[in-house]
C-alpha positions as CSV (number, residue, x, y, z in Angstrom):
1,M,105.6,-95.0,-140.9
2,S,103.0,-97.6,-139.9
3,L,99.6,-96.2,-139.0
4,V,98.1,-97.8,-135.9
5,L,94.9,-96.5,-134.3
6,P,94.5,-96.6,-130.5
7,S,91.2,-98.4,-131.1
8,E,93.1,-101.3,-132.7
9,L,95.1,-101.7,-129.5
10,V,91.9,-101.6,-127.5
11,V,90.5,-104.5,-129.6
12,D,93.6,-106.5,-130.0
13,R,95.3,-106.1,-126.6
14,F,93.0,-104.5,-124.0
15,L,89.7,-106.3,-124.7
16,P,91.0,-109.9,-124.6
17,T,92.9,-109.1,-121.3
18,V,89.8,-107.6,-119.6
19,R,87.6,-110.4,-120.8
20,A,90.0,-113.0,-119.4
21,M,90.2,-111.1,-116.1
22,L,86.5,-110.9,-115.9
23,A,86.0,-114.5,-116.8
24,A,88.4,-115.5,-114.0
25,R,86.7,-113.3,-111.4
26,L,83.2,-114.3,-112.3
27,T,84.2,-117.9,-112.1
28,D,85.6,-117.3,-108.6
29,R,82.3,-115.7,-107.7
30,G,80.4,-118.9,-108.7
31,M,79.0,-117.9,-112.1
32,T,78.8,-120.7,-114.7
33,Q,80.7,-120.6,-118.0
34,Q,77.4,-120.3,-119.8
35,E,76.4,-117.3,-117.7
36,I,79.8,-115.7,-118.2
37,A,79.6,-116.2,-121.9
38,A,76.3,-114.4,-122.0
39,N,77.6,-111.5,-119.9
40,L,80.8,-111.1,-121.9
41,G,79.2,-111.6,-125.4
42,V,81.6,-114.4,-126.3
43,T,81.2,-118.2,-126.8
44,Q,81.5,-120.7,-124.0
45,A,84.6,-122.1,-125.6
46,A,86.2,-118.7,-125.4
47,V,85.3,-118.5,-121.7
48,S,86.9,-121.9,-121.2
49,K,90.1,-120.6,-122.7
50,Y,90.1,-117.5,-120.6
51,V,89.6,-119.4,-117.4
52,S,92.3,-121.9,-118.3
53,G,94.8,-119.1,-119.0
54,D,95.0,-119.7,-122.8
55,G,93.0,-116.6,-123.8
56,G,96.0,-114.3,-124.3
57,G,96.1,-110.7,-123.1
58,D,98.7,-108.2,-122.0
59,D,100.2,-108.0,-118.5
60,R,100.4,-104.2,-118.8
61,F,96.7,-104.1,-118.3
62,R,96.6,-107.0,-115.8
63,D,99.0,-105.1,-113.5
64,D,97.3,-101.7,-114.0
65,P,95.6,-100.7,-110.7
66,E,92.8,-98.8,-112.4
67,T,92.0,-101.8,-114.7
68,V,92.1,-104.2,-111.7
69,A,89.7,-102.0,-109.7
70,T,87.3,-101.6,-112.6
71,V,87.2,-105.3,-113.4
72,D,86.6,-106.2,-109.7
73,R,83.8,-103.6,-109.6
74,I,82.1,-105.0,-112.7
75,A,82.5,-108.6,-111.5
76,D,80.9,-107.7,-108.1
77,G,78.1,-105.8,-109.9
78,L,77.3,-108.5,-112.4
79,T,77.3,-111.2,-109.7
80,S,75.1,-109.3,-107.3
81,G,72.7,-108.0,-110.0
82,E,73.5,-104.4,-109.1
83,M,75.0,-103.9,-112.6
84,D,73.6,-104.8,-116.0
85,G,75.3,-104.8,-119.4
86,Y,74.8,-101.1,-119.8
87,D,76.5,-100.4,-116.5
88,A,79.4,-102.7,-117.3
89,L,79.8,-101.1,-120.7
90,A,79.8,-97.6,-119.2
91,E,82.5,-98.7,-116.7
92,L,84.7,-100.1,-119.5
93,L,84.3,-97.1,-121.8
94,S,85.3,-94.8,-119.0
95,L,88.3,-97.0,-118.3
96,V,89.4,-97.0,-121.9
97,R,89.2,-93.2,-122.0
98,S,91.3,-93.0,-118.9
99,L,93.9,-95.5,-120.2
100,E,94.2,-93.5,-123.4
101,D,94.9,-90.4,-121.4
102,R,98.7,-90.9,-120.8
103,G,97.9,-94.4,-119.6
104,P,98.8,-97.9,-120.8
105,I,97.0,-97.6,-124.1
106,C,98.9,-94.4,-124.8
107,E,102.2,-96.2,-123.9
108,L,101.4,-99.1,-126.2
109,H,100.5,-96.7,-129.0
110,E,103.9,-95.0,-128.8
111,E,105.5,-98.5,-128.9
112,E,103.6,-99.4,-132.0
113,M,104.3,-96.0,-133.6
114,P,107.8,-94.8,-132.4
115,E,107.3,-91.7,-134.4
116,L,105.0,-90.4,-131.6
117,R,107.6,-90.5,-129.0
118,G,108.7,-87.2,-127.7
119,L,105.9,-85.3,-129.5
120,G,103.8,-84.9,-126.4
121,C,100.9,-86.5,-128.4
122,D,97.5,-85.5,-127.1
123,L,95.3,-86.7,-129.9
124,C,93.1,-88.9,-127.7
125,V,93.0,-86.3,-124.9
126,R,92.1,-83.5,-127.3
127,G,89.2,-85.6,-128.5
128,L,87.5,-85.7,-125.1
129,D,85.1,-82.7,-125.1
130,P,84.8,-81.5,-121.5
131,D,81.1,-80.6,-122.1
132,V,80.3,-84.0,-123.4
133,R,82.2,-85.6,-120.5
134,A,80.2,-83.5,-118.0
135,E,76.9,-84.5,-119.5
136,R,78.0,-88.2,-119.5
137,D,79.0,-88.0,-115.9
138,V,75.7,-86.4,-114.8
139,L,73.7,-89.0,-116.7
140,T,75.7,-91.8,-115.2
141,N,75.3,-90.3,-111.7
142,V,71.5,-90.0,-112.1
143,R,71.2,-93.6,-113.3
144,T,73.3,-94.9,-110.4
145,A,71.1,-92.9,-108.0
146,A,67.9,-94.3,-109.5
147,R,69.2,-97.8,-109.1
148,T,70.1,-97.0,-105.5
149,L,66.5,-95.9,-104.9
150,A,65.2,-99.1,-106.5
151,S,67.1,-101.2,-104.0
152,T,66.4,-99.0,-100.9
153,P,64.2,-100.7,-98.3
154,G,61.0,-98.7,-97.6
155,M,61.3,-96.6,-100.7
156,A,58.0,-97.8,-102.2
157,E,56.2,-96.5,-99.1
158,I,57.2,-92.8,-99.7
159,I,56.6,-92.5,-103.4
160,P,53.7,-90.1,-104.0
161,N,50.9,-90.8,-106.4
162,V,52.5,-88.5,-109.0
163,G,55.7,-90.5,-108.8
164,T,59.2,-89.8,-107.6
165,N,62.1,-88.4,-109.6
166,V,65.8,-87.8,-109.1
167,G,67.5,-84.9,-110.9
168,M,71.0,-83.5,-111.2
169,A,72.2,-80.3,-112.9
170,L,75.2,-79.7,-115.0
171,P,77.7,-77.1,-113.6
172,D,76.4,-73.6,-114.2
173,A,73.0,-74.9,-115.2
174,R,70.6,-72.2,-116.6
175,D,67.3,-74.0,-117.1
176,E,65.6,-77.4,-116.9
177,T,67.3,-78.6,-120.1
178,D,70.5,-78.6,-118.1
179,V,69.0,-81.0,-115.5
180,A,69.0,-84.7,-116.1
181,A,66.2,-86.8,-114.6
182,I,64.1,-90.0,-115.3
183,P,61.5,-89.6,-118.1
184,G,58.1,-90.5,-116.8
185,R,59.2,-90.5,-113.2
186,I,59.8,-93.4,-110.8
187,Y,56.8,-95.4,-109.6
188,A,56.0,-98.1,-107.1
189,M,54.1,-101.1,-108.5
190,S,53.1,-104.0,-106.2
191,G,55.8,-102.9,-103.7
192,R,58.5,-102.8,-106.4
193,I,60.3,-99.7,-107.8
194,E,59.8,-99.2,-111.5
195,I,62.3,-97.1,-113.4
196,P,60.7,-96.6,-116.9
197,A,63.7,-95.3,-118.8
198,N,67.3,-94.1,-118.7
199,P,67.9,-90.5,-117.6
200,E,67.6,-87.6,-120.0
201,F,68.2,-83.9,-119.9
202,G,65.0,-81.9,-119.6
203,A,63.0,-84.9,-118.5
204,S,61.4,-83.3,-115.4
205,K,60.3,-79.8,-114.9
206,H,59.1,-80.5,-111.3
207,V,62.4,-81.8,-109.8
208,A,64.4,-79.4,-112.0
209,T,62.7,-76.4,-110.4
210,A,63.9,-77.5,-107.0
211,V,67.4,-78.3,-108.3
212,L,67.8,-74.9,-110.0
213,A,66.5,-73.0,-107.0
214,A,69.1,-74.8,-104.9
215,T,72.1,-74.2,-107.3
216,D,71.2,-70.5,-107.5
217,V,71.8,-70.2,-103.7
218,D,74.6,-72.9,-103.4
219,P,76.3,-74.0,-106.6
220,D,77.6,-77.1,-104.7
221,I,74.1,-78.4,-104.3
222,R,73.2,-79.8,-107.8
223,A,70.7,-82.6,-107.1
224,A,67.4,-83.4,-105.5
225,I,64.9,-86.2,-105.0
226,N,61.2,-85.7,-104.4
227,V,59.2,-88.1,-102.1
228,A,56.0,-88.0,-100.1
229,T,56.2,-86.0,-96.8
230,D,56.5,-88.4,-93.9
231,D,56.9,-87.3,-90.3
232,T,59.1,-90.3,-89.3
233,L,61.4,-89.4,-92.2
234,L,61.6,-85.8,-91.1
235,E,62.3,-86.9,-87.5
236,A,65.1,-89.2,-88.8
237,A,66.6,-86.1,-90.5
238,R,66.5,-84.1,-87.3
239,E,68.2,-87.0,-85.4
240,R,71.0,-86.7,-88.0
241,G,71.4,-83.0,-87.2
242,I,69.4,-81.8,-90.3
243,D,66.9,-79.1,-89.7
244,P,64.2,-79.6,-92.4
245,L,62.9,-76.5,-94.0
246,E,59.1,-76.2,-94.3
247,F,57.8,-74.1,-97.2
248,D,54.4,-73.3,-98.7
249,A,52.9,-75.6,-101.3
250,D,50.7,-73.4,-103.3
251,Y,53.0,-70.7,-104.7
252,E,52.6,-70.2,-108.4
253,D,56.3,-69.8,-108.9
254,R,57.7,-72.7,-106.8
255,G,61.3,-72.0,-107.8
256,E,61.3,-68.3,-106.8
257,H,59.6,-69.2,-103.5
258,L,62.2,-71.9,-102.8
259,R,65.0,-69.5,-103.6
260,D,63.6,-66.9,-101.2
261,R,63.2,-69.5,-98.4
262,F,66.8,-70.7,-99.0
263,D,68.0,-67.1,-98.9
264,E,66.3,-66.6,-95.6
265,R,68.2,-69.6,-94.2
266,D,71.3,-68.4,-96.0
267,T,71.9,-72.0,-97.0
268,V,70.2,-74.9,-98.8
269,P,69.0,-77.5,-96.3
270,R,69.5,-81.1,-97.1
271,V,65.7,-81.6,-96.5
272,A,62.8,-79.3,-97.4
273,F,59.1,-80.1,-97.3
274,H,55.6,-78.9,-97.5
275,R,52.3,-80.2,-96.2
276,G,50.4,-80.0,-99.4
277,A,47.4,-77.9,-100.5
278,F,44.3,-78.4,-102.5
279,G,45.2,-80.7,-105.4
280,I,48.9,-80.8,-104.3
281,E,50.4,-83.8,-102.6
282,P,52.6,-83.2,-99.5
283,T,56.2,-83.3,-100.9
284,T,59.7,-83.5,-99.4
285,Y,62.9,-82.8,-101.3
286,V,66.2,-84.4,-100.3
287,F,69.1,-82.4,-101.7
288,G,72.7,-83.4,-102.4
289,S,75.9,-82.4,-104.2
290,S,75.1,-85.1,-106.7
291,A,72.2,-87.4,-107.4
292,S,74.0,-90.3,-105.7
293,D,74.7,-88.2,-102.7
294,A,71.0,-87.3,-102.3
295,A,70.0,-91.0,-102.8
296,D,72.5,-92.1,-100.2
297,L,71.1,-89.6,-97.7
298,L,67.5,-90.7,-98.4
299,D,68.6,-94.3,-97.9
300,A,70.1,-93.4,-94.5
301,L,67.0,-91.4,-93.5
302,L,64.7,-94.3,-94.5
303,E,66.9,-96.7,-92.4
304,G,66.6,-94.3,-89.5
305,S,62.8,-93.9,-89.9
306,S,62.2,-97.6,-90.1
307,M,63.7,-98.1,-86.7
308,E,61.2,-95.5,-85.3
309,R,58.3,-97.3,-86.9
């Protein structure tokens, strides 16, 4: 029996195919071969081969709908600047894991090792710890939301002096270490949004307090963003059919107070705010089922409030 690791197939068959697909799509989108080489981590000569069709590869991946969709998404993101190398790598790693789970990589593995056929092999599937996957998904979601905020028009105007953060909880979160957020918070500098680091669990007690209060009342609400309270933003929420909840700013236990106010409503509102107190800036929370969901809502509210201004 010949021993072939799935990772060998990823390197020998999957990676050349995806690189060739990406090179072709990036060329179509106007990127130079030098730029493509820098993005793919290969030589310009290799890119030339990929573009000319001499780079090899496997049609099994070229024809796979999930692979095609992922390659198109990465090509669009790299071209527009909405993705960087980290984002592209995250997309490809997620794709590889999916293709190993009864997908083309699994099929190729059975072809290379016929002894696996009929065994219902789940070696790759078994290796995917669901807890690790949940943590990875939350971190990816928060990072995507932060990038959405950075590109949202008008966002810099509603970042409070203490900074903004976006947080998302794991399912069944118990404390702030189960909530991922941006370490150091998000700040506005010279009209630009600065994201100082990639998200981490336990990075923000402030936004985690609001998130945990929300999930206690409604487990489907697992994320929140804090911004400065702005009347035009609140009015934009009302125009979308959202009734913002006002709460007091100076409670010692903010989490308990929020839970009580949510219980009074018998729901978690998509928008909650306070008007501030001595030494406390007026703050608004935008809630969502995920960090990206909350960021998309804030984007829509800012678009609505800009029309009012």
